[in-house]
Gaussian input, Z-matrix of N, CA and C with variables (Angstrom, degrees):
# hf/3-21g

backbone

0 1
 N
 C     1     B1
 C     2     B2     1     A1
 N     3     B3     2     A2     1     D1
 C     4     B4     3     A3     2     D2
 C     5     B5     4     A4     3     D3
 N     6     B6     5     A5     4     D4
 C     7     B7     6     A6     5     D5
 C     8     B8     7     A7     6     D6
 N     9     B9     8     A8     7     D7
 C    10    B10     9     A9     8     D8
 C    11    B11    10    A10     9     D9
 N    12    B12    11    A11    10    D10
 C    13    B13    12    A12    11    D11
 C    14    B14    13    A13    12    D12
 N    15    B15    14    A14    13    D13
 C    16    B16    15    A15    14    D14
 C    17    B17    16    A16    15    D15
 N    18    B18    17    A17    16    D16
 C    19    B19    18    A18    17    D17
 C    20    B20    19    A19    18    D18
 N    21    B21    20    A20    19    D19
 C    22    B22    21    A21    20    D20
 C    23    B23    22    A22    21    D21
 N    24    B24    23    A23    22    D22
 C    25    B25    24    A24    23    D23
 C    26    B26    25    A25    24    D24
 N    27    B27    26    A26    25    D25
 C    28    B28    27    A27    26    D26
 C    29    B29    28    A28    27    D27
 N    30    B30    29    A29    28    D28
 C    31    B31    30    A30    29    D29
 C    32    B32    31    A31    30    D30
 N    33    B33    32    A32    31    D31
 C    34    B34    33    A33    32    D32
 C    35    B35    34    A34    33    D33
 N    36    B36    35    A35    34    D34
 C    37    B37    36    A36    35    D35
 C    38    B38    37    A37    36    D36
 N    39    B39    38    A38    37    D37
 C    40    B40    39    A39    38    D38
 C    41    B41    40    A40    39    D39
 N    42    B42    41    A41    40    D40
 C    43    B43    42    A42    41    D41
 C    44    B44    43    A43    42    D42
 N    45    B45    44    A44    43    D43
 C    46    B46    45    A45    44    D44
 C    47    B47    46    A46    45    D45
 N    48    B48    47    A47    46    D46
 C    49    B49    48    A48    47    D47
 C    50    B50    49    A49    48    D48
 N    51    B51    50    A50    49    D49
 C    52    B52    51    A51    50    D50
 C    53    B53    52    A52    51    D51
 N    54    B54    53    A53    52    D52
 C    55    B55    54    A54    53    D53
 C    56    B56    55    A55    54    D54
 N    57    B57    56    A56    55    D55
 C    58    B58    57    A57    56    D56
 C    59    B59    58    A58    57    D57
 N    60    B60    59    A59    58    D58
 C    61    B61    60    A60    59    D59
 C    62    B62    61    A61    60    D60
 N    63    B63    62    A62    61    D61
 C    64    B64    63    A63    62    D62
 C    65    B65    64    A64    63    D63
 N    66    B66    65    A65    64    D64
 C    67    B67    66    A66    65    D65
 C    68    B68    67    A67    66    D66
 N    69    B69    68    A68    67    D67
 C    70    B70    69    A69    68    D68
 C    71    B71    70    A70    69    D69
 N    72    B72    71    A71    70    D70
 C    73    B73    72    A72    71    D71
 C    74    B74    73    A73    72    D72
 N    75    B75    74    A74    73    D73
 C    76    B76    75    A75    74    D74
 C    77    B77    76    A76    75    D75
 N    78    B78    77    A77    76    D76
 C    79    B79    78    A78    77    D77
 C    80    B80    79    A79    78    D78
 N    81    B81    80    A80    79    D79
 C    82    B82    81    A81    80    D80
 C    83    B83    82    A82    81    D81
 N    84    B84    83    A83    82    D82
 C    85    B85    84    A84    83    D83
 C    86    B86    85    A85    84    D84
 N    87    B87    86    A86    85    D85
 C    88    B88    87    A87    86    D86
 C    89    B89    88    A88    87    D87
 N    90    B90    89    A89    88    D88
 C    91    B91    90    A90    89    D89
 C    92    B92    91    A91    90    D90
 N    93    B93    92    A92    91    D91
 C    94    B94    93    A93    92    D92
 C    95    B95    94    A94    93    D93
 N    96    B96    95    A95    94    D94
 C    97    B97    96    A96    95    D95
 C    98    B98    97    A97    96    D96
 N    99    B99    98    A98    97    D97
 C   100   B100    99    A99    98    D98
 C   101   B101   100   A100    99    D99
 N   102   B102   101   A101   100   D100
 C   103   B103   102   A102   101   D101
 C   104   B104   103   A103   102   D102
 N   105   B105   104   A104   103   D103
 C   106   B106   105   A105   104   D104
 C   107   B107   106   A106   105   D105
 N   108   B108   107   A107   106   D106
 C   109   B109   108   A108   107   D107
 C   110   B110   109   A109   108   D108
 N   111   B111   110   A110   109   D109
 C   112   B112   111   A111   110   D110
 C   113   B113   112   A112   111   D111
 N   114   B114   113   A113   112   D112
 C   115   B115   114   A114   113   D113
 C   116   B116   115   A115   114   D114
 N   117   B117   116   A116   115   D115
 C   118   B118   117   A117   116   D116
 C   119   B119   118   A118   117   D117
 N   120   B120   119   A119   118   D118
 C   121   B121   120   A120   119   D119
 C   122   B122   121   A121   120   D120
 N   123   B123   122   A122   121   D121
 C   124   B124   123   A123   122   D122
 C   125   B125   124   A124   123   D123
 N   126   B126   125   A125   124   D124
 C   127   B127   126   A126   125   D125
 C   128   B128   127   A127   126   D126
 N   129   B129   128   A128   127   D127
 C   130   B130   129   A129   128   D128
 C   131   B131   130   A130   129   D129
 N   132   B132   131   A131   130   D130
 C   133   B133   132   A132   131   D131
 C   134   B134   133   A133   132   D132
 N   135   B135   134   A134   133   D133
 C   136   B136   135   A135   134   D134
 C   137   B137   136   A136   135   D135
 N   138   B138   137   A137   136   D136
 C   139   B139   138   A138   137   D137
 C   140   B140   139   A139   138   D138
 N   141   B141   140   A140   139   D139
 C   142   B142   141   A141   140   D140
 C   143   B143   142   A142   141   D141
 N   144   B144   143   A143   142   D142
 C   145   B145   144   A144   143   D143
 C   146   B146   145   A145   144   D144
 N   147   B147   146   A146   145   D145
 C   148   B148   147   A147   146   D146
 C   149   B149   148   A148   147   D147
 N   150   B150   149   A149   148   D148
 C   151   B151   150   A150   149   D149
 C   152   B152   151   A151   150   D150
 N   153   B153   152   A152   151   D151
 C   154   B154   153   A153   152   D152
 C   155   B155   154   A154   153   D153
 N   156   B156   155   A155   154   D154
 C   157   B157   156   A156   155   D155
 C   158   B158   157   A157   156   D156
 N   159   B159   158   A158   157   D157
 C   160   B160   159   A159   158   D158
 C   161   B161   160   A160   159   D159
 N   162   B162   161   A161   160   D160
 C   163   B163   162   A162   161   D161
 C   164   B164   163   A163   162   D162
 N   165   B165   164   A164   163   D163
 C   166   B166   165   A165   164   D164
 C   167   B167   166   A166   165   D165
 N   168   B168   167   A167   166   D166
 C   169   B169   168   A168   167   D167
 C   170   B170   169   A169   168   D168
 N   171   B171   170   A170   169   D169
 C   172   B172   171   A171   170   D170
 C   173   B173   172   A172   171   D171
 N   174   B174   173   A173   172   D172
 C   175   B175   174   A174   173   D173
 C   176   B176   175   A175   174   D174
 N   177   B177   176   A176   175   D175
 C   178   B178   177   A177   176   D176
 C   179   B179   178   A178   177   D177
 N   180   B180   179   A179   178   D178
 C   181   B181   180   A180   179   D179
 C   182   B182   181   A181   180   D180
 N   183   B183   182   A182   181   D181
 C   184   B184   183   A183   182   D182
 C   185   B185   184   A184   183   D183
 N   186   B186   185   A185   184   D184
 C   187   B187   186   A186   185   D185
 C   188   B188   187   A187   186   D186
 N   189   B189   188   A188   187   D187
 C   190   B190   189   A189   188   D188
 C   191   B191   190   A190   189   D189
 N   192   B192   191   A191   190   D190
 C   193   B193   192   A192   191   D191
 C   194   B194   193   A193   192   D192
 N   195   B195   194   A194   193   D193
 C   196   B196   195   A195   194   D194
 C   197   B197   196   A196   195   D195
 N   198   B198   197   A197   196   D196
 C   199   B199   198   A198   197   D197
 C   200   B200   199   A199   198   D198
 N   201   B201   200   A200   199   D199
 C   202   B202   201   A201   200   D200
 C   203   B203   202   A202   201   D201
 N   204   B204   203   A203   202   D202
 C   205   B205   204   A204   203   D203
 C   206   B206   205   A205   204   D204
 N   207   B207   206   A206   205   D205
 C   208   B208   207   A207   206   D206
 C   209   B209   208   A208   207   D207
 N   210   B210   209   A209   208   D208
 C   211   B211   210   A210   209   D209
 C   212   B212   211   A211   210   D210
 N   213   B213   212   A212   211   D211
 C   214   B214   213   A213   212   D212
 C   215   B215   214   A214   213   D213
 N   216   B216   215   A215   214   D214
 C   217   B217   216   A216   215   D215
 C   218   B218   217   A217   216   D216
 N   219   B219   218   A218   217   D217
 C   220   B220   219   A219   218   D218
 C   221   B221   220   A220   219   D219
 N   222   B222   221   A221   220   D220
 C   223   B223   222   A222   221   D221
 C   224   B224   223   A223   222   D222
 N   225   B225   224   A224   223   D223
 C   226   B226   225   A225   224   D224
 C   227   B227   226   A226   225   D225
 N   228   B228   227   A227   226   D226
 C   229   B229   228   A228   227   D227
 C   230   B230   229   A229   228   D228
 N   231   B231   230   A230   229   D229
 C   232   B232   231   A231   230   D230
 C   233   B233   232   A232   231   D231
 N   234   B234   233   A233   232   D232
 C   235   B235   234   A234   233   D233
 C   236   B236   235   A235   234   D234
 N   237   B237   236   A236   235   D235
 C   238   B238   237   A237   236   D236
 C   239   B239   238   A238   237   D237
 N   240   B240   239   A239   238   D238
 C   241   B241   240   A240   239   D239
 C   242   B242   241   A241   240   D240
 N   243   B243   242   A242   241   D241
 C   244   B244   243   A243   242   D242
 C   245   B245   244   A244   243   D243
 N   246   B246   245   A245   244   D244
 C   247   B247   246   A246   245   D245
 C   248   B248   247   A247   246   D246

   B1=1.4430
   B2=1.5351
   B3=1.3151
   B4=1.4691
   B5=1.5096
   B6=1.3110
   B7=1.4483
   B8=1.5234
   B9=1.3209
   B10=1.4544
   B11=1.5270
   B12=1.3284
   B13=1.4477
   B14=1.5215
   B15=1.3271
   B16=1.4433
   B17=1.5242
   B18=1.3177
   B19=1.4542
   B20=1.5286
   B21=1.3053
   B22=1.4716
   B23=1.5150
   B24=1.3491
   B25=1.4460
   B26=1.5263
   B27=1.3071
   B28=1.4637
   B29=1.5138
   B30=1.3147
   B31=1.4594
   B32=1.5401
   B33=1.2912
   B34=1.4665
   B35=1.5395
   B36=1.2979
   B37=1.4506
   B38=1.5310
   B39=1.3010
   B40=1.4642
   B41=1.5070
   B42=1.3380
   B43=1.4514
   B44=1.5281
   B45=1.3034
   B46=1.4761
   B47=1.5271
   B48=1.3092
   B49=1.4556
   B50=1.5255
   B51=1.3023
   B52=1.4707
   B53=1.5148
   B54=1.3009
   B55=1.4646
   B56=1.5107
   B57=1.3183
   B58=1.4577
   B59=1.5071
   B60=1.3403
   B61=1.4406
   B62=1.5498
   B63=1.3227
   B64=1.4601
   B65=1.5350
   B66=1.3282
   B67=1.4620
   B68=1.5520
   B69=1.3132
   B70=1.4687
   B71=1.5311
   B72=1.3111
   B73=1.4629
   B74=1.5153
   B75=1.3426
   B76=1.4560
   B77=1.5437
   B78=1.3160
   B79=1.4613
   B80=1.5177
   B81=1.3323
   B82=1.4816
   B83=1.5249
   B84=1.3326
   B85=1.4664
   B86=1.5104
   B87=1.3129
   B88=1.4533
   B89=1.5217
   B90=1.3134
   B91=1.4527
   B92=1.5227
   B93=1.3283
   B94=1.4753
   B95=1.4986
   B96=1.3366
   B97=1.4605
   B98=1.5139
   B99=1.3447
   B100=1.4401
   B101=1.5117
   B102=1.3224
   B103=1.4618
   B104=1.5361
   B105=1.3096
   B106=1.4823
   B107=1.5198
   B108=1.3111
   B109=1.4563
   B110=1.5178
   B111=1.3399
   B112=1.4574
   B113=1.5284
   B114=1.3333
   B115=1.4547
   B116=1.5147
   B117=1.3284
   B118=1.4476
   B119=1.5315
   B120=1.3118
   B121=1.4671
   B122=1.5326
   B123=1.3103
   B124=1.4458
   B125=1.5364
   B126=1.3092
   B127=1.4631
   B128=1.5146
   B129=1.3195
   B130=1.4653
   B131=1.5125
   B132=1.3271
   B133=1.4576
   B134=1.5224
   B135=1.3113
   B136=1.4649
   B137=1.5267
   B138=1.3116
   B139=1.4721
   B140=1.5339
   B141=1.3383
   B142=1.4601
   B143=1.5260
   B144=1.3354
   B145=1.4720
   B146=1.5335
   B147=1.3190
   B148=1.4746
   B149=1.5254
   B150=1.3166
   B151=1.4559
   B152=1.5156
   B153=1.3127
   B154=1.4639
   B155=1.5255
   B156=1.3262
   B157=1.4719
   B158=1.5373
   B159=1.3368
   B160=1.4583
   B161=1.5120
   B162=1.3276
   B163=1.4549
   B164=1.5116
   B165=1.3072
   B166=1.4569
   B167=1.5365
   B168=1.3408
   B169=1.4481
   B170=1.5150
   B171=1.3038
   B172=1.4494
   B173=1.5161
   B174=1.3234
   B175=1.4719
   B176=1.5142
   B177=1.3053
   B178=1.4538
   B179=1.5226
   B180=1.3152
   B181=1.4708
   B182=1.5129
   B183=1.3235
   B184=1.4524
   B185=1.5256
   B186=1.3077
   B187=1.4784
   B188=1.5258
   B189=1.3102
   B190=1.4753
   B191=1.5397
   B192=1.3368
   B193=1.4542
   B194=1.5369
   B195=1.3117
   B196=1.4551
   B197=1.5275
   B198=1.3167
   B199=1.4438
   B200=1.5357
   B201=1.3432
   B202=1.4601
   B203=1.5378
   B204=1.3206
   B205=1.4682
   B206=1.5209
   B207=1.3256
   B208=1.4870
   B209=1.5205
   B210=1.3233
   B211=1.4696
   B212=1.5141
   B213=1.3062
   B214=1.4821
   B215=1.5230
   B216=1.3138
   B217=1.4591
   B218=1.5175
   B219=1.3252
   B220=1.4568
   B221=1.5329
   B222=1.3145
   B223=1.4557
   B224=1.5326
   B225=1.3109
   B226=1.4594
   B227=1.5220
   B228=1.3108
   B229=1.4751
   B230=1.5415
   B231=1.3215
   B232=1.4704
   B233=1.5216
   B234=1.3252
   B235=1.4744
   B236=1.5146
   B237=1.3274
   B238=1.4655
   B239=1.5284
   B240=1.3499
   B241=1.4550
   B242=1.5328
   B243=1.3348
   B244=1.4629
   B245=1.5238
   B246=1.2987
   B247=1.4520
   B248=1.4485
   A1=110.83
   A2=116.67
   A3=120.22
   A4=110.07
   A5=118.40
   A6=121.59
   A7=111.80
   A8=117.19
   A9=121.74
   A10=111.05
   A11=116.20
   A12=120.40
   A13=110.31
   A14=116.89
   A15=121.05
   A16=111.82
   A17=117.52
   A18=121.04
   A19=111.45
   A20=117.16
   A21=121.40
   A22=109.38
   A23=117.01
   A24=120.39
   A25=112.34
   A26=118.60
   A27=120.98
   A28=111.25
   A29=118.61
   A30=121.86
   A31=112.76
   A32=118.10
   A33=121.09
   A34=110.61
   A35=116.05
   A36=120.61
   A37=107.03
   A38=116.38
   A39=121.97
   A40=110.82
   A41=116.57
   A42=119.60
   A43=107.96
   A44=120.38
   A45=122.50
   A46=110.89
   A47=113.64
   A48=119.98
   A49=110.17
   A50=117.85
   A51=121.78
   A52=111.43
   A53=117.90
   A54=121.16
   A55=111.10
   A56=116.65
   A57=120.96
   A58=112.29
   A59=118.19
   A60=122.22
   A61=112.97
   A62=117.71
   A63=119.64
   A64=114.13
   A65=119.98
   A66=119.27
   A67=113.85
   A68=116.76
   A69=120.41
   A70=113.36
   A71=117.20
   A72=121.08
   A73=108.91
   A74=115.37
   A75=120.39
   A76=112.81
   A77=116.83
   A78=120.66
   A79=108.05
   A80=116.62
   A81=119.11
   A82=109.65
   A83=116.39
   A84=120.92
   A85=110.95
   A86=115.86
   A87=122.94
   A88=107.65
   A89=115.39
   A90=121.42
   A91=106.68
   A92=118.15
   A93=122.38
   A94=107.99
   A95=116.54
   A96=120.48
   A97=109.06
   A98=115.64
   A99=120.91
   A100=111.39
   A101=116.54
   A102=121.17
   A103=111.71
   A104=117.85
   A105=121.20
   A106=113.02
   A107=117.24
   A108=121.29
   A109=108.82
   A110=116.95
   A111=121.56
   A112=112.69
   A113=117.33
   A114=120.87
   A115=113.55
   A116=116.97
   A117=121.30
   A118=108.98
   A119=117.24
   A120=119.99
   A121=111.55
   A122=117.53
   A123=121.91
   A124=111.25
   A125=117.39
   A126=121.60
   A127=111.70
   A128=117.50
   A129=120.70
   A130=110.23
   A131=116.98
   A132=121.61
   A133=111.70
   A134=116.79
   A135=120.97
   A136=110.71
   A137=115.39
   A138=119.94
   A139=111.47
   A140=116.70
   A141=119.72
   A142=110.09
   A143=116.06
   A144=119.21
   A145=111.83
   A146=116.96
   A147=120.14
   A148=111.29
   A149=117.53
   A150=121.43
   A151=114.25
   A152=116.89
   A153=120.20
   A154=108.17
   A155=118.31
   A156=119.94
   A157=111.29
   A158=114.19
   A159=120.39
   A160=116.29
   A161=118.66
   A162=120.86
   A163=112.27
   A164=114.43
   A165=120.68
   A166=108.04
   A167=116.45
   A168=121.64
   A169=109.61
   A170=116.95
   A171=123.64
   A172=106.84
   A173=117.83
   A174=122.04
   A175=107.86
   A176=114.97
   A177=121.63
   A178=109.29
   A179=117.21
   A180=121.77
   A181=114.49
   A182=117.35
   A183=120.79
   A184=114.30
   A185=116.96
   A186=120.70
   A187=112.67
   A188=115.04
   A189=121.09
   A190=106.71
   A191=116.80
   A192=119.12
   A193=113.87
   A194=117.23
   A195=120.25
   A196=110.10
   A197=116.95
   A198=120.82
   A199=107.54
   A200=116.31
   A201=117.85
   A202=110.88
   A203=115.74
   A204=121.20
   A205=110.28
   A206=117.94
   A207=121.44
   A208=112.03
   A209=118.94
   A210=121.73
   A211=113.01
   A212=118.02
   A213=119.87
   A214=111.38
   A215=116.97
   A216=120.47
   A217=112.46
   A218=117.05
   A219=122.86
   A220=111.17
   A221=115.78
   A222=120.40
   A223=109.78
   A224=117.89
   A225=121.85
   A226=110.20
   A227=117.95
   A228=121.11
   A229=109.63
   A230=117.01
   A231=119.77
   A232=112.00
   A233=116.65
   A234=119.38
   A235=111.31
   A236=116.14
   A237=119.46
   A238=112.49
   A239=117.46
   A240=120.36
   A241=112.57
   A242=116.60
   A243=119.15
   A244=111.26
   A245=115.38
   A246=117.87
   A247=111.75
   D1=-42.40
   D2=178.26
   D3=-59.98
   D4=-38.43
   D5=178.40
   D6=-63.86
   D7=-39.24
   D8=178.28
   D9=-64.79
   D10=-43.18
   D11=178.18
   D12=-63.86
   D13=-41.53
   D14=177.40
   D15=-60.15
   D16=-39.67
   D17=178.05
   D18=-64.03
   D19=-41.48
   D20=179.18
   D21=-61.71
   D22=-51.10
   D23=-176.96
   D24=-66.78
   D25=-30.08
   D26=-179.47
   D27=-69.13
   D28=-20.71
   D29=-178.41
   D30=-95.70
   D31=-5.65
   D32=179.44
   D33=-73.37
   D34=138.78
   D35=176.49
   D36=-98.45
   D37=99.29
   D38=-175.53
   D39=-108.66
   D40=55.80
   D41=-179.64
   D42=-118.63
   D43=136.54
   D44=-6.43
   D45=-70.08
   D46=150.92
   D47=-177.32
   D48=-65.44
   D49=137.27
   D50=-174.86
   D51=-59.61
   D52=-35.09
   D53=-177.64
   D54=-64.37
   D55=-37.20
   D56=179.87
   D57=-69.35
   D58=-18.84
   D59=-176.97
   D60=-93.85
   D61=-4.09
   D62=-179.37
   D63=-56.65
   D64=-38.50
   D65=179.15
   D66=-64.21
   D67=-11.86
   D68=179.14
   D69=-82.42
   D70=-9.99
   D71=-178.47
   D72=-70.03
   D73=126.78
   D74=-174.48
   D75=-121.62
   D76=21.91
   D77=178.61
   D78=-119.40
   D79=155.85
   D80=176.65
   D81=-55.69
   D82=131.00
   D83=-173.40
   D84=-130.72
   D85=132.07
   D86=175.53
   D87=-114.17
   D88=122.74
   D89=174.79
   D90=-97.66
   D91=120.95
   D92=179.40
   D93=-110.13
   D94=125.17
   D95=-175.74
   D96=-137.30
   D97=138.71
   D98=177.60
   D99=-90.04
   D100=130.76
   D101=179.35
   D102=-63.24
   D103=-25.81
   D104=-176.46
   D105=-97.34
   D106=15.57
   D107=178.85
   D108=-67.13
   D109=120.19
   D110=-176.34
   D111=-80.39
   D112=-21.85
   D113=-176.08
   D114=-92.71
   D115=-38.09
   D116=-177.52
   D117=-125.36
   D118=111.58
   D119=179.87
   D120=-65.13
   D121=160.47
   D122=-178.54
   D123=-56.50
   D124=-29.73
   D125=177.42
   D126=-55.17
   D127=-30.56
   D128=178.81
   D129=-66.03
   D130=-45.42
   D131=176.02
   D132=-62.87
   D133=-39.50
   D134=178.02
   D135=-61.73
   D136=-44.19
   D137=-179.48
   D138=-63.61
   D139=-42.92
   D140=179.11
   D141=-63.54
   D142=-43.64
   D143=179.67
   D144=-62.04
   D145=-34.68
   D146=178.76
   D147=-69.23
   D148=-30.31
   D149=-176.04
   D150=-83.27
   D151=-16.61
   D152=178.14
   D153=-100.38
   D154=120.21
   D155=-176.02
   D156=-58.31
   D157=125.94
   D158=177.01
   D159=73.64
   D160=6.40
   D161=-179.92
   D162=-64.86
   D163=150.53
   D164=177.29
   D165=-115.98
   D166=139.45
   D167=179.43
   D168=-106.05
   D169=130.79
   D170=174.24
   D171=-117.96
   D172=116.42
   D173=177.75
   D174=-102.22
   D175=122.02
   D176=177.00
   D177=-91.41
   D178=113.82
   D179=-173.83
   D180=-60.98
   D181=-36.80
   D182=-175.41
   D183=-100.62
   D184=7.76
   D185=-177.73
   D186=-98.93
   D187=156.82
   D188=173.95
   D189=-112.65
   D190=-103.09
   D191=-177.62
   D192=-99.70
   D193=-8.82
   D194=178.91
   D195=-124.81
   D196=157.07
   D197=179.62
   D198=-84.40
   D199=116.67
   D200=-179.20
   D201=-71.77
   D202=153.07
   D203=-178.53
   D204=-53.33
   D205=-35.96
   D206=-177.12
   D207=-66.26
   D208=-17.64
   D209=-177.60
   D210=-101.75
   D211=1.30
   D212=-176.92
   D213=-58.12
   D214=-43.37
   D215=-179.73
   D216=-62.21
   D217=-41.94
   D218=178.69
   D219=-63.14
   D220=-43.82
   D221=179.68
   D222=-67.68
   D223=-42.56
   D224=179.70
   D225=-61.64
   D226=-44.39
   D227=-179.99
   D228=-63.16
   D229=-42.92
   D230=178.10
   D231=-62.17
   D232=-37.94
   D233=178.19
   D234=-66.77
   D235=-39.66
   D236=-176.97
   D237=-70.81
   D238=-19.37
   D239=-179.89
   D240=-92.67
   D241=-1.27
   D242=177.03
   D243=-68.98
   D244=153.76
   D245=171.60
   D246=123.40

């Protein structure tokens, strides 16, 4: 199955690459990342936040890939302080 997924992604035309376009973002941006994410380490969120001008990174200590209900208030407050 992984080989099939790899074949699909290898044929996608992703130009310009989304990562190269991050510096073009001109709106207040909050990057939310879970410290317990098994697929993407926190360093990935840090790198994305560095590439977007003025972006803020919020690391949720108890989260993985989804925002847990217990963190909704923290995320909402961080969003409201952007700008």
